[in-house]
C-alpha positions in Angstrom: -6.6 -6.1 14.8 -6.0 -5.3 11.2 -3.2 -4.8 8.8 -3.9 -2.9 5.6 -1.5 -3.4 2.7 -1.5 -1.0 -0.2 -0.5 -2.2 -3.7 0.1 0.4 -6.4 2.7 2.1 -8.5 4.2 5.4 -7.4 1.8 8.4 -7.7 -1.3 6.1 -7.8 -2.7 7.9 -4.7 -1.7 5.6 -1.8 -0.5 8.2 0.7 -3.3 10.6 -0.1 -5.8 7.8 0.4 -4.1 6.9 3.8 -4.4 10.5 4.9 -8.0 10.7 3.9 -9.3 7.5 5.3 -6.9 6.1 7.9 -4.8 8.9 9.4 -6.8 9.0 12.6 -7.1 5.3 13.2 -4.1 3.4 11.8 -0.3 3.6 12.2 1.4 4.4 8.9 4.3 2.2 8.0 6.1 3.7 5.0 9.6 3.4 3.6 9.1 7.0 2.4 9.1 8.0 6.0 11.4 5.4 7.6 14.1 5.1 4.9 15.5 1.8 6.2 14.2 -1.7 6.6 15.6 -1.8 10.1 13.5 1.1 11.2 10.5 -0.4 9.4 11.0 -3.7 11.2 11.2 -2.0 14.6 8.0 -0.1 13.9 6.2 -3.2 12.7 7.3 -5.0 15.9 6.1 -2.1 18.0 2.7 -2.1 16.2 2.3 -5.9 16.8 3.3 -5.6 20.5 0.8 -2.8 21.0 -1.9 -4.5 18.8 -2.1 -1.4 16.7 -4.1 -1.1 13.5 -1.6 -0.4 10.7 -1.3 0.5 7.0 1.6 -0.6 5.0 2.0 2.4 2.7 4.6 1.2 0.2 4.2 0.2 -3.5 4.2 -3.6 -2.6 4.0 -4.3 -6.4 5.2 -7.9 -6.2 3.8 -10.9 -4.3 7.3 -11.4 -2.8 7.3 -7.8 -1.4 3.8 -8.4 0.3 4.8 -11.9 1.7 6.7 -10.8 4.8 3.9 -8.5 5.9 1.2 -11.1 5.4 3.2 -13.8 7.2 3.9 -11.4 10.2 0.2 -10.4 10.3 -0.9 -14.0 10.3 1.5 -14.9 13.1 0.0 -12.1 15.1 -3.6 -13.0 14.4 -4.3 -9.9 12.3 -7.0 -9.5 9.7 -5.2 -8.7 6.4 -7.0 -6.2 4.1 -5.6 -5.3 0.7 -6.2 -2.1 -1.3 -5.2 -2.3 -5.0 -4.7 1.1 -6.6 -5.8 0.7 -10.2 -4.2 3.5 -12.2 -2.9 4.0 -15.7 0.7 4.7 -16.1 -0.2 8.0 -17.9 -2.3 9.2 -14.9 0.5 8.4 -12.5 3.1 10.2 -14.6 0.8 13.3 -14.7 0.1 13.2 -10.9 3.9 12.8 -10.3 4.5 16.2 -11.9 2.4 17.8 -9.1 4.2 16.0 -6.2 6.5 17.9 -3.9 9.2 15.2 -4.4 8.6 13.9 -7.9 9.8 10.3 -8.6 12.0 9.5 -11.6 9.8 8.5 -14.6 11.8 5.4 -15.1 11.0 4.3 -11.5 7.3 4.6 -12.2 7.6 2.7 -15.4 9.7 0.0 -13.8 7.2 -0.5 -10.9 4.4 -0.7 -13.5 6.2 -3.4 -15.4 6.8 -5.3 -12.1 3.2 -5.0 -10.9 1.5 -8.2 -9.8 -2.1 -7.8 -8.8 -2.8 -9.1 -5.3 -4.7 -12.4 -4.8 -6.6 -14.0 -2.0 -4.2 -17.0 -2.3 -1.5 -14.8 -0.8 -3.4 -14.7 2.5 -5.6 -11.6 2.2 -8.9 -11.7 4.1 -10.4 -8.9 2.0 -9.2 -7.0 -1.1 -10.6 -3.7 -2.5 -9.9 -1.8 -5.7 -9.2 2.0 -5.4 -9.6 4.2 -8.4 -9.3 8.0 -8.7 -12.4 9.4 -10.5 -12.7 13.2 -10.8 -10.1 13.7 -8.1 -12.1 11.5 -5.7 -11.2 8.0 -4.4 -13.7 5.4 -5.5 -13.5 2.1 -3.6 -14.9 -1.0 -5.4 -15.1 -4.7 -4.8 -11.9 -6.4 -6.1 -12.2 -8.4 -9.2 -9.5 -11.1 -9.7 
């Protein structure tokens, strides 16, 4: 089984990427949908119990925020795949203007400031970089 962990600031394309590539194959675990850590933990537990493929669709900008997912996935013998959404803050601010529920600009800038790129030493089996080029997702090998 596999757990996919997205890392990227708000409006970097994470949820759109999920819908385009993983909607029909992976359970989406997102604080935007669940609103509380308690609900998130219950859904994670259900996913592990049913051996479901899943995508963690949160910002996950710090190593600490990714750690609990990686530890749980390892305990459940999941392959851990990271997708790092590489975006400029300006591009994200512009995309944010077109969102149904725009995020506070300060929130985007704060997440950008806190962003720690993922690393294999965290426990990832694979990591990819995602860029938006001409409104299309481009997946590239990850460069540390």
